[in-house]
Each structure stands twice: as structure tokens, then as C-alpha cells.
Backbone as CSV, one residue per row, in Angstrom:
resi,resn,N_x,N_y,N_z,CA_x,CA_y,CA_z,C_x,C_y,C_z
1,MET,-20.205,-275.544,-8.322,-19.615,-274.666,-9.314,-20.255,-274.878,-10.692
2,VAL,-20.793,-276.067,-10.929,-21.455,-276.323,-12.209,-22.687,-275.429,-12.349
3,ALA,-23.381,-275.186,-11.248,-24.546,-274.296,-11.301,-24.115,-272.879,-11.677
4,ALA,-23.016,-272.411,-11.118,-22.506,-271.081,-11.462,-22.164,-271.008,-12.942
5,TYR,-21.572,-272.065,-13.466,-21.255,-272.134,-14.891,-22.532,-272.038,-15.726
6,ALA,-23.550,-272.790,-15.334,-24.815,-272.786,-16.085,-25.470,-271.407,-16.061
7,TYR,-25.490,-270.767,-14.906,-26.076,-269.424,-14.808,-25.291,-268.423,-15.660
8,ALA,-23.970,-268.495,-15.593,-23.139,-267.569,-16.363,-23.324,-267.796,-17.858
9,ARG,-23.424,-269.039,-18.261,-23.602,-269.355,-19.683,-24.941,-268.808,-20.179
10,THR,-25.975,-268.943,-19.375,-27.285,-268.402,-19.746,-27.219,-266.886,-19.869
11,GLY,-26.591,-266.217,-18.902,-26.444,-264.761,-18.961,-25.651,-264.325,-20.176
12,TYR,-24.607,-265.070,-20.491,-23.789,-264.779,-21.671,-24.637,-264.842,-22.941
13,HIS,-25.401,-265.919,-23.111,-26.197,-266.072,-24.329,-27.310,-265.031,-24.424
14,ARG,-27.969,-264.754,-23.316,-29.019,-263.710,-23.327,-28.421,-262.347,-23.651
15,GLY,-27.262,-262.060,-23.073,-26.591,-260.790,-23.340,-26.126,-260.672,-24.773
16,LEU,-25.610,-261.762,-25.320,-25.177,-261.779,-26.713,-26.362,-261.521,-27.638
17,ASP,-27.490,-262.137,-27.337,-28.705,-261.890,-28.125,-29.104,-260.420,-28.072
18,ALA,-29.031,-259.819,-26.895,-29.389,-258.408,-26.744,-28.433,-257.514,-27.525
19,LEU,-27.138,-257.815,-27.483,-26.166,-257.035,-28.252,-26.476,-257.098,-29.747
20,ARG,-26.786,-258.281,-30.215,-27.095,-258.438,-31.644,-28.373,-257.703,-32.027
21,ARG,-29.373,-257.750,-31.150,-30.612,-256.996,-31.432,-30.341,-255.500,-31.485
22,ALA,-29.338,-255.052,-30.733,-28.985,-253.631,-30.696,-28.081,-253.222,-31.858
23,GLY,-27.720,-254.201,-32.703,-26.961,-253.865,-33.897,-25.510,-254.306,-33.919
24,TRP,-25.021,-254.907,-32.841,-23.639,-255.389,-32.825,-23.530,-256.562,-33.783
25,ARG,-22.498,-256.583,-34.606,-22.364,-257.577,-35.667,-21.389,-258.708,-35.366
26,GLY,-21.033,-258.907,-34.127,-20.192,-260.028,-33.773,-18.714,-259.718,-33.669
27,GLN,-18.356,-258.478,-33.867,-16.967,-258.070,-33.679,-16.931,-256.587,-33.381
28,GLY,-15.821,-256.179,-32.821,-15.683,-254.768,-32.483,-15.907,-254.510,-31.017
29,PRO,-15.778,-253.257,-30.646,-15.814,-252.909,-29.219,-17.190,-253.098,-28.581
30,ILE,-17.134,-253.456,-27.319,-18.312,-253.505,-26.452,-17.911,-252.707,-25.212
31,PRO,-18.065,-251.388,-25.271,-17.539,-250.534,-24.197,-18.125,-250.848,-22.825
32,ALA,-17.251,-251.051,-21.864,-17.681,-251.330,-20.498,-18.319,-250.106,-19.857
33,ALA,-17.983,-248.923,-20.328,-18.548,-247.696,-19.764,-20.022,-247.517,-20.147
34,HIS,-20.463,-248.216,-21.184,-21.859,-248.122,-21.633,-22.691,-249.082,-20.777
35,GLN,-23.513,-248.548,-19.901,-24.239,-249.331,-18.904,-24.991,-250.528,-19.507
36,PRO,-25.680,-250.414,-20.649,-26.378,-251.588,-21.179,-25.460,-252.766,-21.533
37,ASN,-24.164,-252.528,-21.707,-23.218,-253.607,-22.017,-22.718,-254.322,-20.772
38,GLN,-22.885,-253.728,-19.625,-22.231,-254.230,-18.423,-22.734,-255.599,-17.974
39,GLY,-23.997,-255.883,-18.128,-24.517,-257.198,-17.745,-23.889,-258.304,-18.579
40,PHE,-23.797,-258.067,-19.882,-23.160,-259.052,-20.754,-21.701,-259.258,-20.375
41,LEU,-20.988,-258.165,-20.167,-19.569,-258.273,-19.843,-19.347,-258.968,-18.506
42,ARG,-20.192,-258.697,-17.522,-20.078,-259.393,-16.238,-20.378,-260.882,-16.391
43,ALA,-21.374,-261.224,-17.224,-21.691,-262.633,-17.475,-20.528,-263.325,-18.182
44,LEU,-19.892,-262.632,-19.113,-18.751,-263.195,-19.821,-17.593,-263.465,-18.858
45,LEU,-17.328,-262.538,-17.959,-16.279,-262.754,-16.962,-16.661,-263.890,-16.019
46,ALA,-17.906,-263.933,-15.585,-18.362,-265.017,-14.701,-18.222,-266.363,-15.408
47,LEU,-18.512,-266.402,-16.703,-18.358,-267.627,-17.470,-16.894,-268.044,-17.530
48,ALA,-16.002,-267.096,-17.741,-14.565,-267.402,-17.757,-14.125,-267.980,-16.418
49,GLU,-14.562,-267.363,-15.341,-14.166,-267.820,-14.009,-14.756,-269.189,-13.684
50,ALA,-16.024,-269.395,-14.013,-16.660,-270.680,-13.729,-16.066,-271.784,-14.601
51,ALA,-15.777,-271.473,-15.856,-15.163,-272.471,-16.738,-13.807,-272.897,-16.185
52,ALA,-13.019,-271.942,-15.738,-11.714,-272.270,-15.149,-11.880,-273.137,-13.907
53,ALA,-12.883,-272.826,-13.096,-13.101,-273.556,-11.848,-13.501,-275.014,-12.080
54,ILE,-14.148,-275.304,-13.209,-14.541,-276.693,-13.482,-13.590,-277.378,-14.451
55,GLY,-12.458,-276.736,-14.713,-11.433,-277.365,-15.533,-11.564,-277.167,-17.022
56,GLU,-12.422,-276.260,-17.453,-12.598,-275.964,-18.880,-11.712,-274.777,-19.249
57,GLN,-10.407,-274.981,-19.189,-9.467,-273.879,-19.381,-9.530,-273.282,-20.784
58,ASP,-9.773,-274.107,-21.810,-9.876,-273.567,-23.172,-11.014,-272.553,-23.268
59,GLU,-12.157,-272.888,-22.667,-13.281,-271.951,-22.689,-12.977,-270.707,-21.863
60,ALA,-12.350,-270.890,-20.727,-11.974,-269.739,-19.895,-11.066,-268.802,-20.686
61,ASP,-10.103,-269.366,-21.400,-9.189,-268.553,-22.209,-9.936,-267.842,-23.342
62,ARG,-10.862,-268.530,-23.994,-11.659,-267.902,-25.062,-12.470,-266.731,-24.529
63,CYS,-13.062,-266.900,-23.359,-13.865,-265.823,-22.768,-12.992,-264.617,-22.430
64,ARG,-11.842,-264.851,-21.866,-10.936,-263.738,-21.532,-10.434,-263.049,-22.806
65,GLN,-10.199,-263.825,-23.858,-9.789,-263.224,-25.126,-10.932,-262.409,-25.724
66,PHE,-12.155,-262.887,-25.567,-13.336,-262.159,-26.039,-13.405,-260.803,-25.344
67,LEU,-13.135,-260.767,-24.041,-13.114,-259.491,-23.327,-12.077,-258.555,-23.928
68,LEU,-10.879,-259.061,-24.163,-9.830,-258.231,-24.765,-10.211,-257.763,-26.160
69,ASP,-10.768,-258.663,-26.964,-11.181,-258.314,-28.324,-12.308,-257.290,-28.324
70,SER,-13.037,-257.226,-27.209,-14.150,-256.279,-27.084,-13.696,-254.917,-26.588
71,GLY,-12.405,-254.797,-26.323,-11.871,-253.511,-25.896,-11.876,-253.309,-24.400
72,THR,-11.975,-254.390,-23.651,-11.959,-254.293,-22.190,-11.059,-255.393,-21.641
73,SER,-11.073,-255.586,-20.365,-10.260,-256.624,-19.742,-11.015,-257.218,-18.574
74,ALA,-10.535,-258.354,-18.098,-11.133,-258.977,-16.934,-11.074,-258.035,-15.728
75,ASP,-9.962,-257.325,-15.567,-9.836,-256.406,-14.434,-10.854,-255.273,-14.513
76,GLU,-11.038,-254.702,-15.706,-12.012,-253.613,-15.858,-13.422,-254.106,-15.559
77,VAL,-13.768,-255.268,-16.062,-15.115,-255.803,-15.827,-15.270,-256.182,-14.362
78,ALA,-14.250,-256.733,-13.744,-14.329,-257.054,-12.312,-14.610,-255.798,-11.496
79,GLY,-14.083,-254.660,-11.942,-14.347,-253.394,-11.268,-15.803,-252.976,-11.328
80,LEU,-16.550,-253.485,-12.291,-17.973,-253.170,-12.405,-18.777,-253.822,-11.281
81,ARG,-18.244,-254.885,-10.716,-18.969,-255.602,-9.658,-19.176,-254.731,-8.429
82,ALA,-18.270,-253.814,-8.198,-18.384,-252.937,-7.028,-19.417,-251.854,-7.232
83,SER,-19.767,-251.602,-8.495,-20.721,-250.518,-8.754,-22.143,-250.988,-8.879
């Protein structure tokens, strides 16, 4: 599970860098319906799940709150996995 955490963390940071290059300023919506955002949002959810699995509940909670603050939810992002 530590490997899953490491992969998710890398995806999260790469996605965050891409969002910032695209003009996102660190707050506000990250629409799940916008395809270029979906990789970042999936990485963020994977990070939340992996953090919870290795006992890092504070980080898992922060990641889930980040999803909510971005205008989406864990359930909405989980639905992207099927597509």
C-alpha cells in the first residue's frame, strides 16, 4: 500500500503543477466535468484512499476536504474511474 501512496502522491503533485501552469491560483473550483482536471482529481482521491490505508487519517481528511473545496466530492471523482 505504501507504493500506491507514493504513486498517488506523485500524480497529485504533477497534476497540481499542471493546474498552476494553466492559471489556477490555489483556490476555487476544479470542475470534474473538465477532462483535463480529471487526472488530478483521480490522483487526489487515490491519495486520500492510500493515506487512509496506511493510517495517515489527517492527510486522508485533508485530501477529501480539498475535493469538496474544489467543488466536487469523492463520490463524483470515483465515478470518473468507470469512464
